[in-house]
C-alpha positions in Angstrom: -0.6 13.3 39.2 0.3 9.5 39.9 3.9 8.3 39.6 4.7 6.6 36.5 6.6 3.4 36.1 8.6 3.0 32.9 10.3 -0.3 32.1 11.9 -2.0 29.0 10.4 -5.6 28.5 10.8 -8.5 26.1 7.2 -9.2 25.4 6.4 -12.7 24.2 3.0 -14.1 23.3 2.3 -15.2 26.9 2.9 -11.8 28.2 0.9 -10.1 25.4 -2.0 -12.4 26.2 -1.9 -11.4 29.8 -1.8 -7.7 29.1 -4.6 -8.0 26.7 -6.8 -9.0 29.4 -6.6 -5.4 30.8 -7.6 -3.9 27.5 -9.8 -0.9 27.9 -13.3 -1.2 26.8 -13.1 1.9 24.9 -9.8 0.6 23.2 -11.2 -2.8 22.4 -12.4 -2.3 18.8 -9.2 -2.7 17.0 -8.3 -1.6 13.4 -8.0 -4.8 11.5 -6.3 -3.2 8.6 -3.6 -2.0 11.0 -3.5 -5.4 12.7 -2.9 -7.3 9.4 -0.1 -4.9 8.6 1.6 -5.4 11.8 1.2 -9.2 11.7 2.8 -9.1 8.1 5.7 -7.0 9.3 6.4 -9.2 12.1 6.2 -12.5 10.1 8.6 -11.0 7.5 11.0 -9.2 9.7 10.0 -5.6 8.9 8.7 -4.8 12.3 11.2 -2.3 13.9 11.3 -1.6 17.6 11.2 2.2 17.6 10.4 3.0 21.2 6.5 3.2 20.9 5.1 2.3 24.2 2.6 -0.1 25.7 0.6 2.1 28.2 -1.5 1.4 31.1 -3.5 3.8 33.2 -3.3 4.3 36.9 -6.0 1.6 37.3 -4.3 -1.1 35.2 -6.2 -0.6 32.1 -4.3 -1.0 28.8 -4.8 2.2 27.0 -2.4 1.8 24.1 -0.6 -1.1 22.3 -3.3 -3.5 21.7 -2.5 -3.9 18.0 1.2 -4.6 18.6 0.3 -7.1 21.4 -2.4 -8.8 19.1 0.3 -9.1 16.5 2.9 -10.7 18.9 0.0 -13.2 20.1 -0.6 -14.0 16.3 2.9 -14.4 15.1 4.6 -15.9 18.2 7.5 -13.4 18.1 9.1 -11.7 21.0 9.5 -8.0 20.8 11.2 -5.5 23.1 9.0 -2.7 24.1 8.8 0.3 26.5 6.0 -0.2 29.1 4.5 2.7 30.8 2.2 2.3 33.9 0.4 4.8 36.1 -0.9 7.2 33.3 -4.1 9.3 34.0 -7.2 7.8 32.3 -7.7 11.0 30.2 -4.3 10.3 28.6 -6.0 8.0 26.1 -7.5 11.3 24.5 -4.1 12.5 23.5 -2.8 9.1 22.1 -2.1 9.0 18.2 -3.4 12.5 17.7 -0.2 13.6 15.7 0.0 13.4 12.0 1.9 10.0 11.0 4.4 10.1 8.4 3.5 8.8 4.9 5.4 6.1 3.1 6.7 8.8 0.7 8.2 10.8 3.8 9.6 7.8 5.1 11.5 7.0 1.8 12.9 10.6 1.9 14.1 10.4 5.4 15.6 6.9 5.1 17.1 7.5 1.6 15.1 4.4 0.4 14.9 6.3 -3.1 16.8 9.1 -4.8 13.9 11.0 -6.2 10.1 10.7 -7.0 9.4 9.6 -3.5 5.7 10.2 -3.6 5.2 8.5 -7.0 7.3 5.6 -6.2 5.3 4.9 -3.0 2.0 5.2 -4.7 3.2 2.7 -7.5 4.8 0.3 -5.0 1.6 0.3 -2.8 -0.4 -0.5 -5.9 1.8 -3.2 -7.2 1.9 -4.8 -3.7 -1.9 -4.9 -3.5 -2.0 -6.5 -6.9 0.5 -9.0 -6.4 0.3 -10.1 -2.7 -3.5 -9.9 -2.4 -3.2 -7.2 0.2 -5.9 -4.6 1.0 -3.5 -2.2 2.4 0.3 -2.8 2.6 2.2 -1.2 5.6 4.5 1.6 5.2 7.6 -0.4 6.0 6.5 -3.0 3.5 6.2 -0.1 0.8 9.7 1.4 1.7 11.3 -2.1 1.5 9.7 -2.8 -1.8 10.9 0.6 -3.3 14.3 0.0 -1.9 14.6 -3.4 -3.8 13.0 -2.3 -7.0 13.8 1.3 -7.3 15.0 1.0 -10.9 12.0 -0.8 -12.2 9.7 1.6 -10.4 11.4 4.7 -11.8 11.1 3.4 -15.2 7.5 2.6 -14.7 6.9 6.1 -13.3 8.7 7.6 -16.4 6.6 5.8 -18.9 3.2 6.2 -17.0 3.4 9.7 -16.0 2.3 11.5 -19.3 -0.7 9.0 -19.5 -1.8 9.9 -16.0 -1.4 13.6 -16.7 -3.2 13.3 -19.9 -6.2 11.4 -18.8 -6.2 12.2 -15.0 -6.5 9.7 -12.2 -4.2 7.9 -10.0 -0.5 7.6 -10.7 -0.7 4.4 -8.7 -3.1 2.9 -11.4 -1.0 3.9 -14.4 2.3 3.3 -12.9 1.6 -0.2 -11.4 0.1 -1.2 -14.9 3.6 -0.1 -16.5 5.5 -1.9 -13.7 3.6 -5.1 -14.2 3.6 -4.9 -18.0 7.5 -4.2 -18.0 7.8 -7.8 -16.7 6.0 -9.2 -19.8 8.0 -6.9 -22.3 9.7 -3.6 -21.2 9.9 -2.6 -25.0 6.2 -3.2 -25.7 5.3 -1.3 -22.6 7.1 1.7 -23.9 5.4 1.5 -27.3 2.0 0.8 -25.6 2.1 3.9 -23.4 3.7 6.1 -26.0 0.8 5.1 -28.4 -1.8 5.7 -25.6 -0.5 9.3 -25.0 0.4 10.3 -28.6 -2.5 8.4 -30.5 -0.8 8.8 -33.8 -1.8 6.5 -36.6 -4.4 4.5 -34.6 -7.0 3.1 -36.8 -10.6 1.9 -35.6 -10.2 -1.5 -34.1 -6.8 -0.6 -32.6 -7.0 -1.7 -28.9 -4.9 1.3 -28.0 -7.5 3.6 -29.6 -10.2 1.7 -27.7 -8.5 2.3 -24.4 -7.9 6.1 -25.4 -11.5 6.5 -25.8 -12.5 4.5 -22.7 -10.1 6.8 -20.6 -11.3 9.9 -22.2 -15.0 9.1 -21.5 -14.8 7.3 -18.3 -14.1 8.3 -14.7 -10.5 8.8 -13.7 -8.5 5.7 -12.7 -8.2 5.1 -9.0 -6.0 3.1 -6.9 -7.2 4.0 -3.4 -8.4 0.3 -2.7 -7.5 -3.1 -4.1 -10.9 -3.2 -5.7 -10.5 0.3 -7.3 -7.1 -0.7 -8.6 -8.2 -3.9 -10.1 -11.1 -2.0 -11.9 -8.6 0.4 -13.1 -5.9 -2.3 -14.3 -8.6 -4.5 -16.1 -9.3 -2.3 -19.1 -5.5 -1.6 -19.5 -4.6 -5.3 -19.3 -7.4 -6.2 -21.8 -6.5 -3.6 -24.3 -2.7 -4.8 -23.9 -3.7 -8.4 -24.5 -5.6 -7.6 -27.7 -2.8 -5.4 -28.8 -0.1 -7.8 -28.4 -1.9 -10.6 -30.1 -3.0 -8.4 -33.1 -6.6 -8.6 -32.2 -9.2 -5.9 -32.9 -10.9 -4.1 -30.1 -13.4 -1.2 -30.8 -14.7 -0.7 -27.2 -13.5 -1.3 -23.8 -16.4 -2.3 -21.4 -16.8 0.0 -18.4 -17.5 -3.1 -16.2 -16.2 -6.6 -16.5 -17.3 -9.7 -14.8 -13.8 -11.2 -14.9 -10.2 -9.9 -14.4 -7.9 -10.0 -17.3 -4.3 -11.0 -16.5 -1.6 -9.5 -18.8 0.2 -11.7 -21.5 
C-alpha cells in the first residue's frame, strides 16, 4: 500500500488542462451527457463543491474527476476540490459503484418541496427538456427548478395525475403538458384535463374526444428522453389548439412531421 497524499486545491482551467494530460486510457471516454450537465451547472452557479475528489493512482494516472476537470476547462471557472494522489491502480474498479441519489431524493433531503417529490421532479425534468432544449437536465438543475416553481408544479401534478392514471404512461409527460398549458390559461387547462378524464358530453369532432381515443388506443406516453417527450406532447397540444379555437378534430395522428406549439 502506497502512502496517500491528500490536498485541497483551487483548480483553474490551466491546472485542469495539466491534470487531464494524465487521464487514464480506460477513463478517457467521457459521458457527454454528464459533461454537459456539469458545464451547465458551472455556468449557472449550480455547481456545489461537495468534497468529491480528483484521484490519481500511484503512477500518476488520473483515475477519477475527468468530467469535472473538462467542465472547468470548458467554462473557465475555478473550483476548490480535494485531490488524492497515490492510490492503487485497482482503485478505479471501486469508483462510482454506489447508487446515486435521484432528484426526488435530493428534493426530500434538502426540503426543496413539501411533498410529491418524485412527481414534481419528473414534471420539472420534462419541462426543462422542453423549454431549454436539454437532452438530460442535471439533478441540481431539477432541484432548483422545483424550488422556484413548486406551486405551479403542484398544480400541474394535481390536474394531470388522474389522466396519467387513467391512460397510463409517464407523469412527466402529462404533468409537463399541464404545466406548459397553465401558462396559456390555467382555467382552460383545468377544463381540458377534466374533460379528458371524465369524457362527459363529448360529441364526435370534439378534439378532447379525439385525444381520448388516441390515448386509449396508442402506446403509453413517455418522457424518458426529449424526443419521447415531444412525441407525447404533440398530440396533446394539437388537440388543445383545436379545442381552444373551436375547430373540429376527429382523429389524432400517431406520428406527425412537425411539432405543434400550444396557443
